[in-house]
N, C-alpha and C positions, 0 to 999 in steps of 0.2 A: 839691515831690515828696512823695509819701506814703511813710513808712518801712514797709518790708516785710521779712519774715524772709529772712535770707541777704544782704541789702544791706550794703555796707561804707560806714561814715561815719567822719569824723574826730572824735575826742573830746578835749575840753580837760580835763586832769587838775586836780582841785581840790587844795588844800593837804591836806585830810583824806585824799583818795585817796593822795597821795604819801606821807604819813606811814604809812598802813596798808601800802602796797606795800613801802616801804623797811624798815619794822619786820619784816615777814614775811621779807624777804631777810636782814636782820641776824640774826634768830633762826636761820635756816637755816645761815648761815656759822658761828655759834657751836656748832651741833650737828653740823657736818659729820663729825668723827671718829666720832661715834655712828652716823650714817647709813652711813658706809663699813663699819663693823664689822658692821652688820646684814645688808648685802648683800640688802636686801629689794626693791629696785627702787622704793622710795618716792621721789616727786619732791622734790627739794631746790630751793627757789626761789633762783635766782641770776640776776643781770643788772645792767645799769648803773643807777645811782641815778635816781630819778624826782623831778621838781620841779613845783610848781604852775605851770600854764600850758603844760606840755609837751603835745604833740598826738600821739596814737597812733591807729592804725586800730581800729575797733570793728565786729565782726560782729553784726548784729541777730539775736537769738535768740527774742524774743517781743515782740509788739506789742499795746498796750492801746488799741484803737480803730481807726477806719477813716478818719482824716483826716490832713492834712499836719502837724497839731500833736499827733498821738497820742504818748503816752509809750511807751517801749520799754525792754527789757532787752537786754544784749549782753555779749559776751566781748571784753575789751580785749587786743589783741595787743601785749605789752610787748617791750622790747629785752632779751630774756633767754629763759629756757626756761619761763617761767610765764605765766599769764593772770590777768586781774583781772575779776571779775564786776561789772558795772555795772547797777544797777537803777533803774528809773523815771527815765530821762533823756529828753530830747527834743531836737528841732532848735532851736538858739538861739545867742546870742552870748556867753553867760556861762560861767563855770567849771562843770563837770559837765554841759555841754550839747554837742551835736554839730553838725557842719555837713557839707554835702555836699562831697566832694573836688572841687577845681577840675579842670577838664578842660584838658589841654594840647593846643592845636590844632597839627596837623602844619604844618611849615614847607614852603612851596612854593619850590623852587629852579628858577630859570629856566634853560632849556637854553642853552648857549653854542654859537654857530655856529662851525664849524671853518673 
């Protein structure tokens, strides 16, 4: 399938991604009293820790090409209140790559005669 804007794919988090996300959240926790005092409405990055190999949904926001192997950018939907911008990823089997979500086929239940 060809990646297109708005499609949702599954993204494998790399070690470098995990470090960046967790560091951003750690910094936010340390500055939480300052943010509360400001009452500015600034987003404070909070959420569960992320580790290499974790899989999260990514919404494709920009596609670079018109083929099944085209690179794309997207917003990673994390388990928290923040997003992570992923650039120049593609469909594949490695870290920092995406795959199409598996489809769950509906189960057919046979009718029972009374």
